N, C-alpha and C positions, 0 to 999 in steps of 0.2 A: 302603233302606240305601245308603250311599255306596259307590261302586265300590272305593275303597281298602279298606273293611272287608270287602267281598265277596271281594276278592283274598286278604286275610290269612286269612279263614276257609277258603278253598279251597286255599290253600297248606298249611295244617295237615292238611286231609283228604287232599290230594295226596301229601304226604310220607308219611303213614300208609299210603295205598293203594299207592303205588309202591315205597316203600322199607321199609315196616313199622316206621317210626320216628315218634317224637313231636316235632314242632317246637313251640316255645313262641312265643306271639303277640308277646311283648315283644322277642324276638330277631329278628323279621322286619323288615327295613329296606326301606321303600318311599320313593322320592323321585321328583322330577319328571325326566322324560327330558330329557337335554341336547339343545340346539337342533339339533346336527348329526346326530342320529339320528332315525329314524322312531318315533313313538309319543308317548304322553302320560305314562305311568306306568312307572317302572323298579323292578324288584325286584333287590336285591343277592343273588347266588346263593351266594357263598363259604360262608356258614354251613351250607348243605345238602350240601356235598360230603362231609362226614364221614358222612352217612347213605347217600349214593348210591355212594360209593367210585368215582366217575367224575370226569371233568374238569369244570370249571365250564361249558364249552360244552355238553357232553352233558346235564349236570344241568339247565341252563337250558332245553334243548330238551324234556326230559321234562316239566318243570313248565309250560312254555309251551303244550305240546300239551294237557296236562290242563286248564289254565285255559280254553283256547279251547273245549274240549269242554263244560266245566261252566257257563261264563258266556256268555250270549248277547251281552253287551255287549263282550266281548273278541273283536275281529274278526281280529286277526293279531298276530304277535310276531316279534322278531328277537333274537338273542343276540350281544352284543359282549363277548368275554372273559368276565368273571364277572358280566355285567349282562344281565338279561332285560327288554327293552323291549316294552311292551304298547300296542297301539293300541285305543282304546276307541271304540265306535260313535258315529256322529253322533246317533243317536236318544237315547243316554244324555245327551250334552251338551245337546241341545235341551231335553229334559225338565228337566235340572238348571237351565237358565236360566228356563224358563217356570214351573216348580213351586216352586223354591227361591229362586233369586237375586233374582227380581223381588218376592219377598215383602217387606213393609215392615220386618219384624223380622229380616231376614237379617243374621247377624253380631252379633246382640244375644243374649248368653247369659242363661239363666234365673238368678235369684238363687241364689247358692250357700250362703247362710247365714253367710258369713264376713265379718268386719269388718276393714278395714285403714286405718291412719292414714298419710297422706303429709305429712310435715313439710317445708316448703320456704320459701324467701325469707329468713327469719331475719335481718332487717336490723339495723344499728346506728342509733340515733336521733340520731347526730351529723352525718349527711351524707346526701345523696340516694343513690338506687340507681344502680349503675353497670353496665357491660357484663357483668361477672361475675355480678351479681345477675340480669341478664336471662336468661342461660343457666340459672341456678338456677330462676327462676320458671317458665320455659317447660318445663323438664324435669319439675318437680314437678307442674305443672298437667296436662301431657300424660300422665304416668304415672298420675295420678289418673283421668283420663278413660278411659284404656285399661283400667285395673282395673275401673272401673265398668261398661264394656261387657262385661267378662268375668264379671259377676254379683256382684262384691264390693260391699258397702256401704262407701263411702269417706268418711273424715273428712279434709278438707284443713285442716292446722294450720300456724300461723305462730308461732314462738317469737321474740319481739322482744327484742333486747338493748338495753334502755331505761335501763340504769344503769351506773355505773362511771366510771373516770377520764376516759375519752374524752368522755362527756357533760359532765362537769364542765369540761373544757377549753373546749368551745363556750360553756357558760354563763358562765364567768369572762371569756372574751374579749368576750362580748356586754355583760356588766356594765361592763367597763373601757373598751370602745371603741364600744359600740353606740348611744349617744345615744337609747335607747328606740326604736330602729328595729323595725318590725313588718312582717309580710308585706303588710299593707294600705298602710303608709306607703312601703314600698320598691318595691311592685309585684312582689316576688319570691315564688315558691312557698315555702311554709314550710320544706320540707326543704333547699331551696337557700340560704335565709337562714341557717339554723343551720349548714349546711356551710361557708358563707362565714366564719363566726366560728371554726370549727375550723381553717381555713387561717390566719386571722389569729393565732390562738393559736400555731400552729406557727412562724410568721414571728417573732413576738415572742420566743418561747422560744429560737429559734436566735440571735437578736440578743443576748439576755441571756447565753447560753452563750459566745458569741464575746467579749463584754465581760469576762466573768469569766476566760476563758483569757488574754486580753490583760493582765489585772491579776495574772497569775501562778498561777492555779489550773490543775490538770490537767484534761483533758477530762472524765474520770469525775467529778471533784469539781464541775466547772462544771455538768454535766448534773443533778447532785443538788441543787446549791445555788441554781440560777436561781430568783429570787423567784416567778416566775409558776407554776412547777411545784409549789413548796411551797404556794402559795395554792390550786392545784387539788386537791392532796392533802388540804388542810385542809377544802376545800369538800365533798369526798367523805365525810370523817369526819362533817361536820355533817349531810350527807344521811342517812348511816346512823344518826345519833343522832336523826333526825326533826326537825331545825331547820326551823321553819315558813317562814322567809323563803326558804331554799334549796329546800325542797320546793315552794313556790309557783312559783318561777322554773322549776324542773324540770318541773312540770306544764304551765305555759304554753308553754315551748319545745318539749316533747315533743308538745303539742297541735298546734303549728304543723307539726311534722314529720309527724304522722299524717295531717293534712289533705293535705299534699303527697304522701305515699305513696298515699293513697286515689285521687288523680288519676292517678298513674302506673299503679297496679294496674288501674284502670278502662280506661285507654288500651291497656295491653298485654293486657287481657282475662283476668286471673286473679282468683280469689276464694278465700276461706277460710271454713270453718265455725267454727273455734275459734282464738282468739288466746290464747297464753300470754305473760306478760311476765316478764322476768328479775327485775324488782323484786319480783315476788310469789314467785319460785321460788329466789332466790339463797341463802336460808337453809335450803332443803330439803336432805335427804341426810344430815344429822348423825345422825338416828335409824338410818339404814341403816349408818352407820359403827359405831355401837354394836352393832347386830345382828351385823355382820361380826366384831367383836372377840369377842363371845360365842360365835360359831360357830367361831372359830379361823381364819377366812378372812383377817383382817387381824392385824397385830401392831404393838405400840407400841415405839418406840425410847426410849432413855434420856431424850432431851429432851422426850418426851411426844408427839412427832409419830406419826401412824398411817400404816402402809404395807401394801402387799400385795406378795408375792414371786411374780413370774410367770416366773422364770428357767426353771422346768421346762417352760413353754409356749413357750420360745424368745423371750420378751420380757424385760423387766428388772424391777427393783423400782420400784414406783410409789407416790408420795406421795398419800394420800387425805384427810389432814387435817393442817393445820400444827400446830406445837407450841403456838401460842397459841390453838388451838381454832377458827381461822378456816378457811373453806372454800377449796378449790382448784376449778378448773373441773370436774374429774371428780366431786367431791362433789355439786355442783349437778346435774350430768347424771344421776347415780344417782337423786337425789331426783325430778327432773323425769320420768325414765323411769317411775318408780313412780307418780307423780301421773297421768300420761297413761293408764297402764294402769288405775288405779283409776277414772278418769273414764269410760273407754269400753270396757274389757275387750276390746280388739281382738285378733284372731288374729295380725296382722302389723303392724309399725310400720317405716316406711321413712324414713330421714333423708337428705334431699338436701343434701349438703355437699361442698365442694371436696376434691380429693385430698390437700391439705396436712394434712387431718385423718384420714387413713387409720389411722395408728397409734393415735390417740386413741380411735377407735371400736372398733378391735380390743380395746383394753384395757377399754373400757366394757362391751362385750358379754360379754367373758370374766369380768369381775368379777361381773356380774349372774347369769351361769350358775353361777359358784362359790358365790354366795349362795343358790343353789337356787331362783331365780325361774324357774318353768317357762315363763313367757311370753317369756323372753330368747331362746329358739330362734327366735322370730318377728321378731327385730330385724334390720334390714338397712341397711347404709350404701350408698346410691347415690352413689358417688364420681364426680366429673367433673373433667375437665382445664380448665386455664385458657384463656381466650379472648384471643388476640393480635390486634392490628390490623396492617396492613402497616407502620405507623410504629413498631411496637415494643410492649413490654409495658405494661399499664396501671399507673399509679402512683396513690397515694391522697393522701398528706398535702401533696404539693407543689402541689396544686390543678390537676394535669393529668389527673385521672381522666376516663375516658370516661363521661360522664353519660348515664344511660338516657333521660332526657327529650330531651336534645339529639340523641342517636342516633336516636330514633324520629322526631323532627322532620326530621332530615336524610334519613332513609329515605323519608319521605312526600314530601319536596321532590324527591328524585331520581326517585321513581315518577312524579311529575307531569311532570318534564322528559322522561323516557323515553316516557311515554304520549303526550304532546303532539307529540313528534318523529314518532311513528308516525301521527299525525293521525286517530286512531280515535274521538275523543270530541267531534267537532264538533257532534253533535246532542244532547249531554247538557246538562241544566240545571246551573248552577253548583254547587248542593247535591249533585247526583248525582256530579259530577266529584270534589268534595272527598271524598265517601264512598269513591269508587273508589280515589283516590290513597292514602288511608289503608289501605284493604284490601290494595292491592298492596304498599305500602311495608312494612307490618307483616307481611304474608304472606311477603315476601322475607326479612326478618330472622328470623322464626320458623323458616321451613323450613331456612334455611342453618345455623342453630344446632342444629336437631333432626336433620338428616339424618346427622350424624356420631355414631358410638357415644359415649355419655357419657364413657367413660374416656379418650378421646383428647383431647389438647390440640388446639385448632383455631385456624386463622388466618381471621378474619372479614374478607372483602373486600366492602365495601358495593356496589361496582360490579358485581362478578361475581354477587352474590346477586340482582340485579334484572334479569338478562338474560332476555328473554322466550323465548329459544330454548335456554337452558341447563338444567342439572340444578337447577332453581330452583322456588320457590313460584309466581312469576308465570307460568311455563310451564304449570303445572298449573291455575292460576286461568284462564288463557287457554283451555285445553282445556275446562274446565268451561263457560265462557261460550259457546264454539263449539258444544258439544253442546246447551246450552239454546236457542241460536239455531236450530239444526236442528229441535229439537222444537217450538219456537214457530211456525216456518214451516209445520210439518205440523199445527198445532193439536192436538198430542198431549196427551191427557188421562190415559188409563189403558191398561193392557195391551191390545194389539190381537190377539194371537195366542193361540189356545187349544191348537191342535195344529199341528205343522209337520213335514212328511215329506220336504221337499226336502234334497238333500245340502248339507252346510256347506262353505263355502270354507275354505281353510287359515287365513285371518285371522279369520273368524267363530269358528272352533273355538278358535284361540289366545286370542281375547278372552274366550270363555266359560270356558276353562280357567283363565285368570288371575283372572277375577272369582270363580270358585269357591274360590280360595285365601284369600279375605278372612278367613273365620273362623279359619283356621289361623294366618294372619299375626298377627291381634290376640291369639290365644291365646299364641303364641310371644313376642310383644312384652310381654305381661303377665308371663310366666314370667321373662323376661330383664330386665324393667324397661327396655325399649329402644324409645323412640319412633322411633329411626332405622329400625327394621324397617318400621314403618308408612310413614314418609316415603319410603323407597326403593321400597317396594311401589307406592305411589300414583303415584310418578314413572314407574315402568315401565308401569303401567296407562295413564297419560296418553300416554306415548310410543307404546304399541301402538295406542291408539285413533286417534291422529293418522295412523299408517301405514294403518290400516283406512279412515279418512275419505278419505285421498288416493287409495287404490287401489280402493276399492269404492264404488259409488254408493249413497247412501241414498235421498234424495228422488226421484232420477231412475231408480231401479230399474224395469225394464220390467214385471216381474211384481208385482202388488199384494201378493201373499203375501210376497214377498222384501222389499218396501218396509216392510211392517208389521213383519216379523220384525226387520229391521235397526233400525227405530225402537225396538222393545222392547229390543234389545241396547244401543242408545245410552242409553235411559232407565235400564237397569240400571247402565251405566257411570257415568252422571252421579250416580246415587244413591251408589255406592261411593266415588267421588271425594269427594263431599260428606261422607259418614260418616268417611272416612279423615282428611280435612283438619280436620274438627271434633275428632277425637281429638288432633290436633296444636295445637288452639286457633286454627286459621286459617279466616277467612271466605272464601267464594268468591263472585264476582259472577255475576249472571245475564246480564249483557252487558258487553262490554269494547271 
């Protein structure tokens, strides 16, 4: 049994024995001892003073003495104000390493029988993926990995926005200005080619609007009357009517985009089990509107439009179906939520979408609850903040968007420069170098975007992200390679120590205590949907190992038992670094 569980059990019996009172397990707070105090485990004493009728210090001393008597692994204690700090025996930590932490499946939870969908990426098919999509993809993929490690069956889903006026804009511009250009003839990735025509449309539209304003129209009239926007709207109507020519062009150009996306997804290292397409789902939801009218959840206005009144819930009235019977976004989302549940019957469904949609999801989930959908309680919006670059906010239509492919290429190129400056790859083959630069560049990008809590807006600094000595992915990758190098020099294959009775140094103990936290970290990261918790844990672990490496000798330890034990400790550390980074979607090199 873990020492934390033993302590909780014995506090319950201690409170009963000393004070004749019943303490509840879920009210007992145990935490890590702060660095400035002696001990590894701290018990918060304040809740027990109502039983003891004594000061927190006296109560802490009572319980500390009781725990020391009852538990052989509690060797000493100290009380600081209302906190009882417990020192746990070297023997306990040694066994924890040798029996638990070094096990292959350490930190992998048993299947819990629950199914969860993580929907992420959700791109538009009129342009390439950009920096905002990168954060979205990394968050979605990492949350899916963390949930999987916690025993969930995970369905990674991607709802592709493949229809609408924005797609028609790219199609129309290609028709008018494209001269039959294709990805093959232009040498451009398909998503970049289609994105190019989205920008061309916008320029032409602005030009026509300016001409109409110059001829005497108001700006509002000019925006409505520009010939190119009227043509795009007509094309959308033709698409909806199933016009074969328009549908054919739409299929071809979307095909170019999907081929481009597939390359980007492969490079960034994300994947999906299920794709949904808005062209298949945009008519869904009308049956749910009918159901809501019958249940009295929705009401009809005189013009025939359908609404829901959410003012009692602190929100406002929300349109759910237009007077002409056409859908709004929420209609489709209601239908798609039902479709996804019908397909997979999952216990939870997580939507990874930017924080500009916070209100939309509040409304969506509330409507589904009011409609009596029992599964609506399992819906969660993983909201995240925008990514800024030092040069300012990302833009889209002006063609100055921070492109995901360009960003990845730039990161790999910066990784190459930095690594060559350090002169550490002189004996690498060219293919090994290229693989390493990609690993470092993408590792830097991923770690920097994931180490910040999702809800926070963040400033992405490419230079800072690739610092080998900073709070970065490359620092952790370098630590991993360093440990692999030590293990290789020792020709380490498998666990060398069965029993170990020598006293632990302070750093050995700190390292084992930190390693032992891994299951709790990933359990908390799953509960909070926060890859940042894993990122910051693995950084602290790498930092601690480097301190240990510099201050304690591994290969040159005089006593063979100490050498073997430290090699086992290094092996456990490298395994947890590897597992943690894999949860973040980051590869780690064996040499660097």
